[in-house]
C-alpha positions in Angstrom: 0.0 -0.1 -0.1 1.3 3.6 -0.9 1.8 6.0 2.0 0.2 9.0 0.6 1.7 11.5 3.0 5.1 10.1 2.1 4.2 9.9 -1.7 2.9 13.8 -1.3 6.2 15.1 0.2 8.4 13.0 -2.0 6.6 14.5 -5.0 7.2 18.0 -3.4 11.0 17.4 -3.5 11.3 15.3 -7.0 9.6 18.3 -8.6 12.0 20.9 -6.9 15.1 18.8 -7.7 13.8 18.1 -11.3 13.2 21.9 -11.9 16.7 22.9 -10.7 18.4 19.9 -13.0 16.3 20.8 -15.8 17.8 24.6 -15.3 21.1 23.2 -15.0 20.7 20.5 -18.0 21.7 17.9 -15.5 18.5 15.7 -15.6 20.0 12.6 -16.8 23.0 12.9 -14.3 20.5 13.3 -11.5 18.7 10.3 -12.7 21.7 8.1 -13.0 23.0 9.2 -9.3 19.3 8.7 -7.8 18.8 5.3 -9.6 22.4 4.3 -8.0 21.7 5.5 -4.7 18.4 3.7 -4.8 20.1 0.5 -6.0 22.5 0.7 -2.8 19.5 1.1 -0.4 18.1 -2.5 -1.9 21.8 -4.2 -2.1 23.2 -2.8 1.0 21.0 -3.2 4.1 23.6 -1.4 6.1 23.0 1.7 4.3 19.3 1.6 4.5 19.6 1.3 8.1 21.9 4.4 8.2 19.3 6.4 6.1 16.3 5.3 7.6 16.6 4.2 11.4 15.2 6.6 13.7 18.0 5.3 16.2 20.6 7.3 14.0 21.0 10.6 15.2 20.3 13.4 12.2 23.8 14.9 12.9 25.5 11.3 12.4 23.3 10.5 9.4 24.5 14.0 7.9 28.0 13.5 8.6 27.8 10.1 7.0 26.1 11.5 3.9 28.8 14.0 3.5 31.7 11.5 4.2 30.1 9.0 1.4 28.9 11.5 -1.2 30.9 14.5 -0.9 32.9 14.9 -4.4 31.3 11.6 -5.8 27.9 12.9 -7.0 26.8 16.1 -8.6 26.2 19.2 -6.4 22.5 19.1 -7.0 22.5 15.4 -5.8 24.8 16.0 -2.7 22.6 19.1 -1.8 19.3 17.0 -2.0 20.8 14.3 0.1 21.9 17.0 2.7 18.6 18.5 2.8 16.7 15.0 3.1 19.1 14.4 5.8 18.7 17.7 7.9 14.8 17.6 7.4 15.2 13.8 8.7 13.6 12.6 5.5 15.9 10.2 4.0 13.2 7.7 4.4 11.6 9.1 1.2 14.6 8.8 -0.9 13.5 5.7 -2.9 10.0 7.6 -3.5 11.7 11.0 -4.6 13.8 8.8 -6.9 10.6 6.9 -8.4 8.6 10.3 -8.8 12.0 11.9 -10.3 12.3 9.2 -12.7 8.4 9.8 -13.8 9.0 13.3 -14.2 12.0 12.9 -16.3 10.2 10.2 -18.5 7.0 12.4 -19.1 9.2 15.2 -20.0 10.7 13.3 -22.8 7.3 11.7 -24.0 8.2 8.2 -22.5 4.8 6.9 -20.7 4.6 3.7 -18.5 1.9 1.1 -18.8 0.9 -2.5 -18.2 -0.6 -5.1 -20.2 -2.4 -8.0 -18.8 -3.1 -11.3 -20.8 -4.4 -14.8 -19.8 -1.2 -16.5 -20.9 2.3 -15.7 -21.2 3.5 -13.9 -24.4 6.8 -14.5 -26.0 9.2 -12.1 -26.2 8.4 -11.3 -30.3 4.5 -10.9 -29.3 5.5 -8.4 -26.4 7.7 -6.5 -29.0 5.1 -6.5 -31.5 2.4 -5.4 -29.1 4.8 -2.7 -27.6 5.4 -1.1 -31.0 1.7 -1.1 -31.8 0.9 0.7 -28.6 3.7 3.3 -29.1 2.2 3.8 -32.9 -1.2 4.1 -31.4 -0.6 6.6 -28.8 2.2 8.3 -30.7 4.4 8.3 -27.7 7.2 5.9 -26.3 5.5 3.5 -23.9 7.4 1.3 -21.8 4.9 -1.8 -21.0 5.0 -4.0 -18.0 3.4 -7.3 -18.8 1.4 -9.3 -16.4 -0.3 -12.8 -16.7 -3.6 -13.0 -14.9 -5.4 -16.4 -16.0 -8.8 -15.2 -14.7 -9.3 -12.9 -17.6 -9.8 -15.9 -19.6 -8.5 -14.2 -23.0 -8.2 -10.9 -24.6 -6.1 -8.2 -22.8 -6.2 -5.3 -20.6 -4.1 -2.2 -21.4 -3.1 0.7 -18.8 -1.4 3.6 -19.9 -1.2 6.8 -17.6 -4.5 5.8 -16.1 -6.3 5.0 -18.8 -7.7 1.4 -19.2 -8.7 -0.3 -22.3 -10.0 -3.5 -21.4 -11.1 -6.3 -24.0 -10.9 -9.3 -21.7 -13.2 -12.2 -22.2 -13.9 -12.0 -18.3 -15.1 -8.3 -18.8 -17.2 -9.3 -22.2 -18.7 -12.2 -20.1 -19.6 -9.8 -17.0 -21.1 -7.2 -19.6 -23.3 -10.0 -21.3 -24.4 -11.4 -17.8 -25.4 -8.0 -16.7 -27.3 -7.4 -20.0 -29.3 -10.6 -19.6 -29.9 -10.0 -15.9 -31.1 -6.6 -16.8 -33.4 -7.7 -19.6 -34.6 -10.7 -17.3 -35.4 -8.2 -14.4 -37.0 -5.7 -16.7 -39.5 -8.4 -18.2 -40.2 -9.8 -14.8 -41.2 -6.1 -13.7 -43.2 -5.7 -16.7 -45.2 -8.8 -16.1 -45.6 -7.7 -12.3 -47.2 -4.5 -13.5 -49.3 -5.9 -16.0 -50.5 -8.3 -13.5 -51.6 -5.9 -11.1 
């Protein structure tokens, strides 16, 4: 479950650093550095504890950030890490990195989406579908592919919050609803006539 407060705070920091990186023409550098730091949080549990544990004092955390990153990352990334450390917000660094990546992708016309099918698609099918989606939307879409057998067949495409559902399960649900609705209507008409 997404912590909406954490997400909202991360969006503020990500937007601020994105704007500064854009002005300095360093959006790509920042993306790479934030991706690398987020990767460290996953691969190095001790690093995650250092950044996120309430048992580590803020001044110790800030000193550690300075020792680890000064001169090894851009000034913008270093400044972001320092302000997050001073404000006690290093626990949202992963969310800041994710929102920043989304902002950068959107700024260059790259969208994220998902495609759900009932069966696993081979690489060639995935590539062809991705090319078709890119052509239809007229933007580059990075699709995540999912298999959900309960949709029976067809597919469900979601891009930036817009859902196109051509699954067999949805078609069956719609048909069942229509049959039930027609039946209910006929029962109601018979009841009215019988009165």
